[in-house]
N, C-alpha and C positions, 0 to 999 in steps of 0.2 A: 742467796749471794754464797759463794762460798768465803770462809776467810782464808784461804791460801790464796787469793787473788789481791792484785796490786790495786792500789788508788794512785791514780794520776793527776797531778794538777799542772797545767801549763801557764806559766804567769808572764804577762806583757808588763811594760812600765806602767800605764795604765789601768789594766783590767786585769780581769782572769780570762786567758782566751778559751780554755776548757777544762773541766774537771769530771773526770770519768773514775768510776769505781768497775770491778770486776775485771779488770785488767790482768791478760794471761802472759802477754809477753809484750816487749818494749824492745825497739830496735833504734840507737841512737848513733849518731856520727859524731866522733870527735877529732881533737888534734893526733890521735892515734890510729885513727882507723874507726871503725864501724866495730861496735859491741851490742849483745843481746844481753837484755834483763828478763830472768825469770822469778817468779815469787821468792825463790828462797835463796838468792843471790847474796852474797855477803853485801851490806853496807859499803856504799862507795862514793866518791865525787868526781864528776867529769868537766872538762873544759870543752864545749860543743862547739862544732864549727857549722857554717850556713850548710845547710845540707835537708835531708829529708827526714824526720823523725816517724818510726814507724810502730802504732800501736795494736793491739787487738783486743776486742770484746766479744762476748759470747752474742750479745744483743747488736753489736754495732758491725762484728767482722773486722776485716782489718781497713784501718784508717792511716791515711798518710798526711802529714803537716810538714810542709815547707817553714823552716825553721831558719833565723838568722844565727849568728855567735849568741853564746851565753853557757850557762850552766846547767849541770843535772846533780841532784843529790839523791840518792835512795838511802832511806833511814828505815828498818824494818818494811813494812809492805806498803809505805808512802814513796813516791816519786814524786820530788819538784823539779819542773824547769822551768828557768828563769832565761827568755830570751828577750831581745829587742822588738823583733817581728816575727808575725807566726802567720800562715794562711792554709786551712785545712781542706781536705776533701776525699772522695775515694777512688778518684779516676786521675791516674799519675799526667795523662794527656793535659788533661783540664787544667789541673793544678800547674804544671810547668807553664802553660800558657798565660796564667794568672800570674805567675810569680814573674815573667817575663816582662809582661804589661807594667806590673809593678817596680820593677826595677827600671825600667825605661823613664818611666814618670819621675823616680826618684833622681835618675841620673839627670833629668832635665830641671827640676828643683834645683840640684848641686849646681850645675852649671850657671842657674841665674844669681845664684847666692854667690858663687865665686865671682860674678860680675861685678854685682854691687859691692861685694869688699873691695873689690879692688879700685873701684872708681870713689868710694871712703878712703882707701888708703892714698891715692893720687892726691884727693882735696886736701887730705891733712899734710901730705909732706909740702903741697905748693903753700899752703898757710904757713907752715913751721918755716919755710925758706923765706917768704915775706918778713916774718917776724926779726930771722938774720939778719935783713938789709935794712930794717929800723934804726 
């Protein structure tokens, strides 16, 4: 492995999603748009938006990672990406389908959570109203 290649680490809140050495290029999506990282680019920090993170190694070729919002930090040859959720793959069509299914599941969970919270709030307000009348 050449010392002129980057080391990429993708972190989730509960685990290390990916750790790759020998990364020759990275393309990330930020609030300012897409930008590429090559090994000798100056150090930087960027706020990432939900989108596709692409990296390339000689061993794996081009790899795609669907990421949620987060932050990217490049220091020297180390690139650290910290996001809420990530899902990887080599085929964009399968990756898109997997992300859509996960989004639908999360959306359904959010609906259930909102319903439960509404019931709790209603119950709390009723109990507060009975204290006011006593």
